[in-house]
LUMFITOR-980954 format. One line per field, with one value per residue (C-alpha): x negated, y negated, z; residue number from 1; chain. Coordinates in pm, 1 decimal. Example, Ala and Ser with C-alpha at 12.3 -4.5 7.8 and 13.67 -1.06 7.14 Angstrom:
east	-1230.0	-1367.0
north	450.0	106.0
up	780.0	714.0
nr	1	2
kette	A	A
# end
This chain:
east	2731.4	2448.0	2602.5	2967.4	3005.4	2913.4	3122.1	3452.6	3282.9	3153.3	3329.7	3253.9	3067.3	2850.6	2473.1	2304.0	1957.7	1841.6	1547.6	1326.7	1498.3	1262.0	1324.2	1643.0	1917.1	2130.8	2058.6	2193.5	2516.5	2550.5	2484.5	2773.5	2996.7	2928.6	2900.0	2855.2	2659.4	2297.4	2154.6	1785.3	1582.0	1245.5	995.0	631.5	543.5	474.1	532.7	882.1	957.3	838.3	1065.2	1359.8	1315.1	1297.9	1618.3	1803.9	1694.7	1793.6	2140.4	2184.3	2244.7	2161.3	2251.6	1991.1	1643.8	1347.0	1035.7	746.5	799.5	745.9	1052.0	871.2	823.0	1099.2	1022.1	1357.9	1495.1	1722.6	2088.7	2026.2	2242.9	2600.2	2515.0	2215.5	2146.4	1864.9	1851.0	1593.7	1356.2	1365.3	1239.5	911.1	860.1	655.2	875.0	1234.8	1373.9	1130.5	1248.9	1615.2	1555.6	1401.7	1704.5	1929.7	1740.0	1815.0	2184.9	2448.3	2690.0	2944.7	2707.3	2726.7	2450.1	2471.2	2189.8	2152.0	1877.8	1789.4	1810.2	1630.9	1788.5	2094.8	1901.9	2048.8	1887.6	1918.5	1723.6	1471.7	1103.3	832.1	603.2	868.1	927.1	551.8	534.7	803.2	618.5	298.1	462.4	611.0	267.9	105.5	366.2	319.1	-60.3	-27.8	220.2	465.6	796.2	1059.1	1253.1	1509.8	1598.0	1949.0	2123.1	1983.9	2113.5	2386.3	2143.2	1878.1	2129.6	2244.0	1883.9	1826.5	2119.3	2391.9	2748.1	3032.9	2816.7	3021.3	2848.0	2922.0	2742.3	2738.7	2569.6	2344.5	2293.6	2133.7	2391.3	2325.8	2043.2	1916.8	1929.8	1745.0	1479.8	1420.3	1403.2	1168.9	940.2	934.5	838.6	574.1	411.3	416.2	224.2	-20.4	-90.1	-469.6	-452.0	-221.2	-426.4	-758.1	-613.0	-440.3	-743.1	-981.9	-770.0	-793.5	-416.1	-412.4	-621.9	-618.6	-491.9	-208.2	-97.2	-95.8	114.7	358.6	396.8	461.7	725.2	910.8	909.7	1036.5	1314.7	1414.1	1438.4	1646.7	2004.0	2145.2	1942.7	2121.1	2007.8	2190.7	2062.6	2255.3	2234.1	2359.4	2505.0	2601.0	2762.7	2730.1	2777.8	2595.7
north	138.9	78.4	-251.5	-144.6	-160.8	-532.5	-643.6	-680.6	-942.7	-1153.4	-1421.7	-1677.2	-1975.5	-1783.0	-1820.8	-1483.2	-1354.8	-1006.4	-936.3	-673.0	-677.5	-445.0	-459.5	-659.4	-433.7	-461.2	-833.6	-896.8	-714.6	-922.5	-1240.7	-1149.9	-1099.7	-1447.4	-1644.1	-1930.4	-1948.0	-1837.9	-1503.1	-1509.6	-1190.3	-1177.4	-893.9	-857.2	-680.9	-922.9	-645.8	-585.7	-957.4	-970.6	-675.6	-840.0	-1166.1	-977.6	-788.7	-1108.8	-1264.6	-954.5	-948.8	-1329.0	-1362.3	-1724.3	-1742.4	-1486.8	-1607.8	-1396.4	-1492.5	-1316.1	-1336.9	-1177.7	-1054.0	-1133.2	-1497.9	-1603.7	-1923.3	-2086.9	-2335.5	-2227.8	-2168.3	-2157.3	-1859.4	-1742.6	-1375.1	-1141.2	-791.4	-550.2	-209.7	67.4	-179.4	-115.5	242.0	98.5	-164.4	-131.0	-389.6	-387.6	-609.5	-887.6	-878.8	-883.4	-1176.6	-1366.6	-1291.7	-1402.1	-1732.3	-1817.1	-1725.8	-1986.9	-1950.8	-1680.8	-1558.4	-1189.1	-930.4	-587.8	-336.4	19.2	269.6	636.3	882.2	1207.0	1369.9	1406.0	1605.8	1935.0	2157.1	2502.2	2718.1	2636.6	2706.0	2691.8	2505.0	2239.8	2204.7	2171.6	1903.1	1697.9	1727.6	1615.7	1310.3	1213.2	1242.9	1031.2	760.7	757.9	739.5	439.2	255.3	272.6	272.4	533.9	739.9	813.4	451.2	476.1	592.3	287.0	12.3	-110.6	-109.5	-301.1	-562.2	-608.8	-649.1	-913.3	-1123.6	-1020.7	-952.1	-715.0	-453.8	-200.7	119.3	372.7	638.0	789.1	1096.1	1109.2	1449.0	1653.1	1909.6	1972.9	2145.4	1819.6	1642.6	1913.9	1950.9	1575.4	1565.1	1863.0	1717.2	1377.3	1530.9	1750.6	1456.1	1254.3	1530.8	1549.5	1175.2	1132.5	857.8	1069.3	1385.2	1223.9	1040.9	1347.6	1571.8	1312.7	1295.8	1673.6	1715.0	1953.7	2096.2	2062.2	2418.9	2366.2	2047.1	2231.1	2506.6	2249.0	2086.0	2425.7	2500.7	2178.3	2259.1	2609.6	2467.9	2224.2	2507.4	2730.5	2752.7	2745.7	2448.1	2171.4	1879.1	1596.8	1308.5	1055.3	679.4	471.7	125.6	-154.3	-497.1	-763.6	-1136.6	-1435.1
up	-1284.7	-1037.9	-927.6	-942.2	-562.7	-563.8	-862.7	-669.9	-452.7	-744.4	-942.0	-1208.0	-1068.1	-818.5	-845.3	-795.2	-707.0	-808.6	-577.1	-738.2	-1075.9	-1265.0	-1642.1	-1592.8	-1726.3	-1410.6	-1375.7	-1724.0	-1638.6	-1322.9	-1521.9	-1749.7	-1444.1	-1299.3	-1627.8	-1684.2	-1357.6	-1340.8	-1235.4	-1147.2	-1134.5	-959.8	-959.9	-858.4	-1185.4	-1474.1	-1730.2	-1592.1	-1612.1	-1974.6	-2059.5	-1882.4	-2071.8	-2401.6	-2321.2	-2230.7	-2560.2	-2756.9	-2598.8	-2625.6	-2251.7	-2178.3	-1807.8	-1692.0	-1591.9	-1487.4	-1290.5	-1119.2	-746.0	-405.6	-218.2	109.3	5.5	-232.1	-425.3	-342.5	-93.5	190.6	98.1	-278.4	-382.4	-340.4	-390.9	-390.3	-515.6	-432.0	-603.1	-542.0	-375.0	0.4	-37.0	-169.3	102.3	419.4	596.1	461.6	743.1	648.7	287.6	392.8	627.8	336.7	119.0	406.9	414.7	51.9	71.0	145.8	439.3	348.0	77.2	-7.6	-53.4	-213.3	-166.2	-293.5	-229.3	-229.6	55.0	-18.2	287.7	64.4	-194.5	-327.7	-590.2	-749.1	-796.0	-524.9	-573.3	-303.3	-544.0	-607.4	-233.0	-185.9	-456.7	-280.9	50.6	-121.5	-278.0	59.3	221.6	-49.2	-5.2	371.9	334.4	102.8	324.2	36.2	216.5	295.2	35.7	307.6	378.6	231.4	547.1	731.8	502.4	738.2	1029.9	834.2	721.0	1081.3	1199.1	929.7	1053.5	810.3	925.4	835.4	667.6	468.4	352.7	78.0	-125.3	-473.8	-619.9	-923.9	-1080.1	-1354.5	-1462.0	-1832.4	-2015.7	-2162.4	-1826.0	-1633.9	-1904.0	-1900.3	-1520.2	-1502.5	-1766.5	-1595.9	-1261.8	-1427.2	-1603.5	-1283.2	-1106.1	-1398.7	-1411.1	-1369.7	-1101.9	-884.3	-940.5	-850.0	-549.6	-403.4	-457.6	-314.0	1.8	34.5	15.2	-280.9	-566.1	-943.0	-974.8	-728.3	-903.3	-1236.7	-1080.8	-938.9	-1280.1	-1439.0	-1174.1	-1253.6	-1625.0	-1554.1	-1337.3	-1611.4	-1865.7	-1637.2	-1777.2	-1423.7	-1297.3	-1107.4	-893.4	-717.4	-506.1	-303.6	-339.8	-48.8	-89.2	146.5	118.1	387.4	435.8	579.5
nr	1	2	3	4	5	6	7	8	9	10	11	12	13	14	15	16	17	18	19	20	21	22	23	24	25	26	27	28	29	30	31	32	33	34	35	36	37	38	39	40	41	42	43	44	45	46	47	48	49	50	51	52	53	54	55	56	57	58	59	60	61	62	63	64	65	66	67	68	69	70	71	72	73	74	75	76	77	78	79	80	81	82	83	84	85	86	87	88	89	90	91	92	93	94	95	96	97	98	99	100	101	102	103	104	105	106	107	108	109	110	111	112	113	114	115	116	117	118	119	120	121	122	123	124	125	126	127	128	129	130	131	132	133	134	135	136	137	138	139	140	141	142	143	144	145	146	147	148	149	150	151	152	153	154	155	156	157	158	159	160	161	162	163	164	165	166	167	168	169	170	171	172	173	174	175	176	177	178	179	180	181	182	183	184	185	186	187	188	189	190	191	192	193	194	195	196	197	198	199	200	201	202	203	204	205	206	207	208	209	210	211	212	213	214	215	216	217	218	219	220	221	222	223	224	225	226	227	228	229	230	231	232	233	234	235	236	237	238	239	240	241	242	243	244
kette	A	A	A	A	A	A	A	A	A	A	A	A	A	A	A	A	A	A	A	A	A	A	A	A	A	A	A	A	A	A	A	A	A	A	A	A	A	A	A	A	A	A	A	A	A	A	A	A	A	A	A	A	A	A	A	A	A	A	A	A	A	A	A	A	A	A	A	A	A	A	A	A	A	A	A	A	A	A	A	A	A	A	A	A	A	A	A	A	A	A	A	A	A	A	A	A	A	A	A	A	A	A	A	A	A	A	A	A	A	A	A	A	A	A	A	A	A	A	A	A	A	A	A	A	A	A	A	A	A	A	A	A	A	A	A	A	A	A	A	A	A	A	A	A	A	A	A	A	A	A	A	A	A	A	A	A	A	A	A	A	A	A	A	A	A	A	A	A	A	A	A	A	A	A	A	A	A	A	A	A	A	A	A	A	A	A	A	A	A	A	A	A	A	A	A	A	A	A	A	A	A	A	A	A	A	A	A	A	A	A	A	A	A	A	A	A	A	A	A	A	A	A	A	A	A	A	A	A	A	A	A	A	A	A	A	A	A	A	A	A	A	A	A	A
# end
């Protein structure tokens, strides 16, 4: 589903790069779409690459390969791939145009790229809670302090592709949502545990951005939201396809 917008532009015989593949689940689906050609996933996290290799073996997908790599310095020659994919990566990068220029370099003439990323400006939620709003502001501040990218990059995908030298950028968007009791409880618990994670707690408190008590109250607010029978949340994901 996360790569559905790119699939109409793929065909058997295309060699594909998944830049920032994570644990490889989307890469494996893309590999199946272009079989028997090769899909190569790269990620900076060795644990993600190990998980991706294990999944490919478990599913008997032989045309997917995974390697540790840096999206700013791809270990490939110019014009190596017919297609590229980049999902939920740009929001974490300090310099998205540099990464896209590097992907442009390794694509062949007429090669196609599909990118998808979040845009938290499209966020809707009910019921609202001042502590939840405060937690989101805190997480944004922490990301900015660490140079960790922009969670509102989605609306800029066409612009970023144009700046990187791509042509004919086409944009679209989809919504992801939590609209059942199980989904909201899971989302609330995930957010609560994230705010309770010791590295985040110590870092945020050391910077003077919050206190232990406030973080505990934020986590409790997320759990209460998740248990509310009327809870609902939706976030937008933006997508774009462009060509070399």
